[in-house]
N, C-alpha and C positions, 0 to 999 in steps of 0.2 A: 432369194436374194438377201433377205434379212439374215438368215443363218450364215450365208457365205461372207457377207460384207458388213454385217451389223457392228456398230461400235460398242461392243460389250466385252467384258472379261469373263463374265459368267452370268447365267440366268437359270431360273427355275422353269420347269415345263409342267403344265397341268393338263387334265382332260380337256379336249380330245386329241392332244398332240403327242402323247407320250410314246406312241408307236410311230407316228408320222415323221418324227425327227430322225429316226434311226438311219435311213439311207444317206443322210447328210453328214454322218459322223466318220471321222478317220480313226477313232479309237472308241472302245466301249468296255466298261468294267465287267468283271466276271459276274458280279451281282446283277447288273442290268441285263447281261446275256441270259442268265438263268430265268429271270423274271420275264424278259421279253418286252420290257418298257423302260423308258428313261425319264427321270424327273429333274435332272441337274446337268447343265452343260457348262464346260469350261473351255475357254479359248486357249489353244496350245501356242507355244512360241512361233511355230511355223504358220500360224493362221488357221489351222484345222480345228476341229472340235472333238472333245472327249465327252462321252456320255456316261453318266452314273445313275444309280438309283439309291437314294438315301433312305427310302422306305425300308429297305432290307435291314440297314443298320438300326433304324428306329424300332422296327418290329422285334428284332433280336434283343435290343436293350430292354424293351417292354417286358419280354418274357423273363429276362435276367433279374430285372428290378423286382418283379413279383415272385421270383424264385419258382417259376413254373418250368419244370424240366420235361422235355419231350423225347429224349433219347430212349429208344426201345419201347416207345408208347404209341398207341393208336390215337391219332389226332383227327377229330372231325372238323373240317373247315367248311363253315357255312357260307355259301356264295361262290361264284365262279368268275368274278370280275378281276380288275387289276389288283386289288388288295388281296384277293384270294391267291393270285400267282405269287405274291410276295410271301405270304404265309407258307405256301407249299415249298418254296425254295428254302426258307429258313428251317422249317421242320425237317425237310429231307437232308439238308447239310448237317443237321444236328443228330441224325440217326433215328429220327422218328418216322412213323408211317402215316402219311397224310391221306385222308379220304375226303374228297370234295363232295359236298352235298349241294345240289342245285335243284331248281324247280322241276326240271324235265330230264335230267340225266339219269344214268343207270342207278346212282345213289341219290335219292330225292327225299323230300319231306314226308311222302306217303309211306315209304318203306324204311324210314330212319331207325325204327325200332330194332331192325336187325343189326344195328351197330350199338346196341345197348352196352357192349363191353368197352366202349370208348374210354380212354383215360383223360383226354383233354378236349375241350370244345373251344373253337376259335370262331367268333362271328366277324365276317368281313362284309356282311350285307348292311344296308341302311335301315333295317327293321329295328324300331325303337329309337331312332334318331329324331331330334327335335324337327318339326313340331308334333310328330307322331309318337310322343312319349307314352310309355306304358305298354307298348307292344313288344312281344318277344318271339324270336324265330322258332324256339323249341322249349319244351318243358324239361328242365334238368332232372326232375325226379325219375325220368325214364332211364337215367344213366347212373347206376349205383356205384360205379368204380371211379368216378371223376376225381382227379387230383388237381385240376386247374381249369379255369375259365377265363378267356381273354376276349375283349370286345374292342374293335378299333374305333368305335364311336366315342367321342369326347364331349358331346352335348346331347343329352344330359350327362353329368358326371357319373351317375349310376343308372345305367339302363335297367329295364325290367329284368333282363337276363342276369345282370350283375347283382341286382337286389335279391333275386332268388338264390344265387350262389352264396351271397352273404348269409341269408337265412339258413342255408344248408351247411354252412361252415366250410365251404370249398374255397381255396385260395383263388383270388380273382384280380383282374386289373382292367382298367378302362384305357381309352385311346389317347388321353392327354400326354402320358409319358412318351408314347410313340411319336406324337406330334412334335414335342419339344426335342426329342432325341434326333429325329431326322433333320430338323432345322439346325441343330448343333453340327451334325455331320456336313450339311450343305455349307455352313459357315467355314468349316475347316477346309473344304474343297475350294471355296471361293478365294480364301486368303492364304492358303498353304500353311496355316498355323494350327497346331493341335490345341484343342480346348479341354480343360479338365472336366471329368465327369461330374464333379461337384457343381459345375455351372448348370447342368441339366436339372439337378435337384433344386437349386435356388430359383431358376426360372419357372419350373413346374409349380413350386410352392407359391410363387408370386401370382402366377396365372390362376391357380386354384383359389387363392384368397380373393382375387378380383372377381372370379366367376361365382364363388360360393354365396349361397343365401345363409343368413342367420335367422332361424325361426324361433319366435318366443312362444312358449306354451305356459299355461298356468291358470289358476282360478280366475273367475270374473272379478275385476276390481283389483288385481295384483299389480297393475301398472304397465301392462304390455304395450299399450298404444303410446303412452307418454315416454316410456323408456325406449321403445322402438324408434320413435322419431329422433330422439337424442342420439341413439346409437347409429342410426343411418347418417345423421349429420356428421358425427365424429369419423365415420369410415368413408364418407363420400359415396355412400350407396343410396339407392332409391328405397323409399319406404312404401310398404303396402299393408293393408289391413283386411283380413277376410270378411269382417263385418261390413266394411265399406264396399268391398267387391260384391257382397250379397245385395246391398242396396242398388248397385249398378245393374245387377242381373235381374232383380225382381221389382225394383221400384218401391220396395218396402223395407222397413228396418227389421232386424232379427226379432225384436220384441213383438212387432205387429204380426209377423208371420206366425210366431208361436201362439200368440193369442187367437188369431183368426183361423189358422189351419192346423195347428198342433205341432208338436216337436218333430215328428217323423218327416213332415213336409219341409220343415226348416232344415233338417239334417241333409236331405237330398240336395237342396240348393247350396248348403254349405259345402258339400262334397264337390259340387261343380266349381265353386269359387276356389277351393283348395287346389283342384286339378289345374285351373287356369293360372293361379299364382305360382304354383309349384314348378311350372315350366320355365319360369323366369330365371335369370341369373343376376348376381350382383345386387341382391335386395336384402333388406331387413323386413321380415314378415311377422306381423302380430296376428295371432289366431284367437278364435273364440275359446272360451273356457272348456267347452264340451267337445272340442275337435277330436280329443283323444278317445272319446266313447265310440267312435267308429273306426274299426281296424283298417278299413279301406283308405283312410286319410293318411296313413303313415308313409306309404311308398311315394305318393306325389310330393310330400314335404321333404322326405329324406333324399330323394333322387339328386337334388342339387344343393342340399343344405345340412347344416348342423343345428340340432334342436337344443334350445336352452330353456330349462325349467326355472321360471321366476317364482320364488317362494315368498309368501307374506303371511304374517300371523292372522289367524281366523278373525280375531276381533277387529282387525283393520280392514276387512273386506266388506265393501258396501254392496247391498242388494238392490239399491235404488235403480229402477228401470230395467231390472233383470228378472223376468217372469219365473224362470226356473229356480233362481236363488230364493225368491219370495215364496213360491209354492212348495218346494221340496225342503228348503232350508240350507243354509250355507254349510253347516256341519255335515249333513247327510250327503250333500254333493261332494264335499271334500273327501269324506271317507271312501266314497265310491271311486273317485277319480285319482286319488293320490298314487295308488299302485300303477296306474296307467301313465301318469306324468313321469314317474321314476323309470318305468320300463322304456319309454320313448326317448328320454333325455340323454343327450351326449354330455351335457354339462348342467350344473345346478348352481343358482345364484340367489341370494337373499335380496329382496327389493329394499333398498335403503331410502332414507328420507329425501336425499338429493338425487335426482335422476342421473346427473353426471357421475356421481359416485357409483351408482348401479352400473352405468356404462363401463366405468373403469374395472369394476368387478367382473363383468361379463367378458371383457377383453382378456383379462388375466386368466379366467377359467377356460376360455376357448384356447388360448395359447398352451396352457398346461395339458388340456385334453388332446390337442394335436401332437404335442411332444410325446405323450404316452403312446399314441397310436402311430408314431413314426411319421407324422405329418400327412397321413393319408385318410383322414376322416372324410 
C-alpha cells in the first residue's frame, strides 16, 4: 500500500528491500534489470513507479575516476552479494571477463591461486570494513599482473587491501567515490536535472576532509600535543593523543611503563593505542616520538589519515620526563628516527613559536600536498 499510494515523488531503497520492490514497478531501467535489484524509485506521471539502480553509475564512475580499465581483462570480483552483481554488470558491459570469488562457489578463496593471471581485483565484501579494520580478503602478491584494485568500502578510507595495493604501486580506489557518484545520479533522477561531474569531485573532497585524520609525528618535545589541540580547534575536529590513550589502556604513563617494564612492553601497548585511534575519523592525533620505530604502526595511522612531520631544532627539544631521551640522548634518537619521520610523512612543517602560526603552516602544507596528489591523499 505504501508503494502504491505513498505520497512521495521519489525514494531510495536499501537492504533488504532492493529485490522485494520489483514486482510493484511498472518500469525498470536496463541497469536495474541487469543487476536484479533496485535502489531508487521515481513516481511516474500516471502514478506508477520506475525502478533504477544508481550503484551501476556509481561503480562505473569509480573505475573511470581511478583510470582502472577492464575491457579485455580478467576481473576477480570478491563476494557474491548485491554489490557483486553491480560489479559483474559493469565489467561485462565494458568488455571485461568477471570471475566471482565466493566462500563456497566453484571459484573460492581456497582455489583462488588458479586465477593468479587476474588483471583487476574488485572487493565487494565487507572484509576490512570498520570496525574490523586491518583485515584483507586476499594477498595481492599472489597476482603479479594486476593493473587495478577497487574496494567498495569507504570506511576506512584505505582498507588493508588498498594499503597493500599502494605499497605495490598498483592503481587503486576506495568506495567513497562510488558512494558520492551514486548519490549524484539519484539526485538527477529525483529532480530530472543533470548535475555536473565536478559536483562529485567537490563533494568527495569535502567528505574526505571531514573524515580524514591529521596525524602529527616528530621528536619528543617538538610540540605535537600543543599544536595538535590548536589544530583540532581550528578544524573543528576531535583531538586524541596516543600517550593519553596508553594511560587509559594501562593505567600508567608511558614513562612509568618504560621504567618498570622496558621499552618493548611499552611499544606493544603503544601499538594497541595506535590501532584504536587509527580507526577513528575526523580527528587530529598526536603520536609519541618513537611511534615510527615500529613498522606495524604505519598502516593503522595511514588508513584514515595524512601524516605531518613536525620539525624542531635539537637544542629546543626538552628531555624532561622522557626516559629514552635521557638514557639514549636526544641526538642519538634523532639520528635514528629522522629517516623514518621523512619516510612516513605526507607533509613536513617546522614548529614555530606561536602554535597558531604552526597550525597555519600545517594547513598550507596539507593543502599543497593534496593538490600535488590530485586531492586523493
